[in-house]
Every structure is written in structure tokens, then in C-alpha cells.
N, C-alpha and C positions, 0 to 999 in steps of 0.2 A: 689368276690368284683371286679368291673371293675374300674380300675384307669383312671383318666382323663389325657389327654396329654395336656400340655401348648401349646398355639399357639403363633408364633412370634407376636411380638408387632405390625408390619406392618398389619398382617392379621387381628388381633382384631381390629385395627383402621378402616381398610376397611370395616369390617363387621358391625362396629358401625355405620359408615357414611351411609351405604346402609340402616340399620334399620331406621336411622333418615331421610331417604330420600335424602341424599346428595351423590353425585358421588365422588369417591376417587379422591384426588388432582393429577393433571397431572405433569409428571416430567418437571423440569425447562428446558426451551427452551434456550440453551446456545447461540443460534444464532438469538434470536429474534431481530429485527431491522437491520440485517446484510446488507440488501439491501440499507439501508440509510447511511451506513458507507463508506466513501470514503476518498481519500488522502486529509487530511486537514479538515475533518468535525469536528474533535474534537479540532484541533489547532485553528480554527476559534472560537469555543466556549469558550475555556480556555484563549487564548491569545488576542483574539479580532482581529478586521480589522481596521487598520489605513489608512492613505492615500496610494493609489496605483498609481504607474506610469502609464502614458498614453502610447500609442503605439509608441509615438515619441521617446521613450527610445531605442527602438531597432534600430539597423543600420545593415550594411553589415556584422558585426562580431556577430550578434545575430539572432537566429531562433525562430520564434514564433510558440508556440505549446499549447497543453492543455492536460487535463487528464479527463477521464469520467468513469462512473460505471453504474450500473442498475438504480441508482437514476436518470439519464438523460433519461432513456428509449431508444427506437431506435434513432440513431442519423443520421442527414442529412449529410452524408459524402461529397458528392459533393459541398454542401453549405459551410461546413467547410473548405474545400480546397480553395474555391473561396474567402473566407474571410481571407486567409492568412496562414493557419495552415500548418506547414511543418512536424510536428510530433505529436504523441499522446501516452500517456500510459492508457491502459485500465485495470480496476480492473477485475481480474480473480477469486480470491478465498479469503476465510477468514478462518482461522484456518484449521481444517481437516474436515469440515462438511458444507460449503457453496460455492456454485459456483454462480457467477453473471449470472442471467438467460438471460441478454442481450448481453453475451461475444461474441458469434458467430457473431452477427450483427455488433457489435462494432469493434471487432479485425479484422475480414475479410473485412468488408466494408471500413474501414480505408485504408486497404492495396490496395484495388481496386482502391480507390480514389486517390492513389499515395502518401499517407503519410508514413513516417518512424514510424512504431508502436512498441510498447512493452507492455507486461502484467505486472501486480503488484499484490502483495499479501498483504492483511491487516493482520498484525501480531496479533496473539492471544497467547501470552505466558502463559495464564491462563488456556488454555485447552490441550495442548500438547507440546511436545518439538519442538525445532527448526528444527532439521533434519527431523522429521515427517511431518511438515508443508511445508518444501522445496519440499519434495517428492510429497506431494499432490498438491502443485502448479505446479510441473513440469507435472503431470499426467493430469492436467485440463487447459492446454493452457499456462503454463508459460515457456516453452522451448525457446530455441534460436537456430537460424540458420544463417550461414554466406552468406545470400542473399543480404545483403546491405539495406533490408528494415526492419529489425527486430532488435530492441534495446535489450540488455540484461534484464533480469527480474529484478524487483524492489521489495524491502522489504519495506512496509510502517509501519515504527515504531513511533507510536504517542500515545497521551493520551487514556486511556482505556474507552470506551463508556459504559461499563458494571459495572464498580465500581472503586476500587483503581487505582490510576493514573499509577502506574508501574506494574500492574497486579499481585500485591503480591510478587514481586521479589525484592531483594535487588540488588545493583549495580553490584556485581560479578555474581549473578544468570542471570541478564538481558544480560550482556556481553557474558556469556557463551551461552545463548539461541540465541543470534544474530550470534554468531560464528558458532553455530551448523547449522543454516540455510544458512549462507554465505558458508561454507565449502562443505556442501552436494550440493548446487547449483552448485558451482564451479567444484566439482568432476564430476558432470553429464554434464556439458555444456562447461568447460573450461573457463568460464566467471566468473568474480566477479559480484554479482548482485549489482545494484545501491541500496543505502539506502536513502529512503526518510524520513526526520525527521525535527524537529525544534531545534534550539540551546537550547532552554529553556529545552525542554523535554529531550534531550540527556544529559544536565548537570544533570538533576534531577534523571534520572533512570538509567544511566551508570556511574555516577560520572564523566562526561566528558572524558570517555575513548578515548584514541588516537590510538587504535590499528586497525582502519578500513580504514586507508589512501588509501588502494588499491581499495576500492569500490568507484565507482563514486558517488558523493554527489548530491542528489536532495534535496535542502533546501527550506523550507516553510518560507516565512516572507512576511505579507501583508502590504507592506509599500513602500516608495520610495527609500529605501536603504536596502540592505541585513543585514548589520551589522556583528557582530562577528560570525565566523563560529565555528562548534563544534571542539574540539580538534583532531588532526590527519589530517586534511584537510586544506590545504593553498589556495585551489581554489575550487569553486563549478562547477558542471557540468550543472545542471538545477536549475533555480530559479523559484519556485512557487509564483508569486507575486500578485495574486488576486484570490479570490474565485468565481468570475464570470467576464464576460466581453463579447467581441464580439464573442468568440468562445463557443461551448458547454462545460460546466463543468468549472474546474479551469483553470486559465491562466498561461502560463509558458514561460520563455525564455530559450533557449539552449545557453550556453556561448561559442559561437563560429560560424564560417561560415558554409555553406553547406558541405564542404570538411571535417570539423571536426565532423559534425553530421554523415556523412557517415562513418568516421574512427571509431566512437563508435559503430555503427551498425556492422561494420566488425571486431571489436575487434583489430584494429591497435593501436600501441603506440601513434600515433598522436592525439588520442582523448583526450579530457580534462578529466583528472583524479583528 
């Protein structure tokens, strides 16, 4: 007598679907929509956009800049520079499986046009640990050099576009994840990465942890004032004040004059931290 062998459930299901004329279900794409995720894309959805300051807000002590991603497509960099842009952050990566397809045009083009530029990483604490994502970021454009034209890399920590707000982590887990990213980046470059976030998200997902004051703060608040900063920071370095404006992408003010923007690029203590 020949004994039958039981097949794994997945194989039985696939065979059943084929008999029924249906194709097996595809694996879930954990990066579906990643090209549309950028610094503030989820903050605008969750927190809303209030009144935004006009360009008259800035003065000699403020430098106008912006941030872009694949969402913008190829950018007219001479046009951006002509419109007053002094610096830009460009999305490089997300998680450990997505690279901005426009990164080369945006990152290199902004440099050629004379802007001080940096790269940022859209955090995905749900797919891998912070150290792994820092290494992926570094391997795909997120590095730093002391050429006076490159800002330290930035970590975009905001609401989860794929599901639960804090990516399924409690406050201690999120703090550990961010620490892993920051420590790994600093070990490789000698620089603390900037942290992009909103006060509301930081309070909710890190329990307003105050242990990242050494990282430059890039704060998001679409209003005529910044308001309360997250714990650990007494001053912001960059304020993302609007999700649209005269420059491509989101609009930002650097909190300081041209000399302090240069200091941040060079890693000098004079930079706003």
C-alpha cells in the first residue's frame, strides 16, 4: 500500500487556486507607494495645514530652502536657485528596499546649481532595525563629506503611511530604533544625523524622549509659528513651515545666516544644534 504524503497548506492553497483558475496571491509589497512618501507627507495628512508665513518672515538671519523627493520628479535646479533657494534636503531611501529614482538628478543637480544639499531617509521601523536602515541609507547616497556643500544626513521620523501610527512600537522600542540609526550613522560619518519630526508625533511615539539633543532638529509645523519643540531641544535648526510654495517641494527656513549654514555643512560647533 502506498501512503500519501500531506502537502503544506500553502501548496494545497496554490493548487486549489490554479484549479479554480485563479493565480496565487502575490506577496505584500511593503514599499507600495514609497515614491509618494516624503518629509511631511503624513504630517500634513494627520496634523493638517494651518496658516503659513510669507517669505517676509525670513531676514538676514534666516536662509530659505526646501526638500524634495521622487514625488517632484526632475527638478529645475537653476530655477530653484534663482528663486532664492540656499539649501535642500533630498529623499534618498526608505526602509531597506527603496531608493528614490530621482535621487541622482536631484542630489547632484542641486550641488551643481550651488545649493548646500543633504540627503534624508524615510524611517520604516516596521521592516528592519535602525542600524540596518542607517547602513542602507549610507550605501545609497546618505553619506557626508566636509566639502562645505553637504549637510549631515537626516532621519525622517513621522506618522506611518502603511498602518499603525508608531509602526507597532512602544515608546522604548521607538527610542531604541532611532538611537540605533543615529549611532550607526555617527560611527560611519562622525556626524549626528538631523532628525525630522513634529512635536505631536515625537510625544506620541517616543513619549517625548529628551535624549537626542545632539542631533540637529528639523521641525515640521505648517503655521505662522513653530510652537513647542520636542523634549531635549531648546532650539531648532530647520523649520519646515509649508508643504508648498515658491520652491519645488516643501518650504524650509534654516535658523541662521549663511555662515551658520556653512558651519552645519562643515560640522563646526558654530552650527545651530
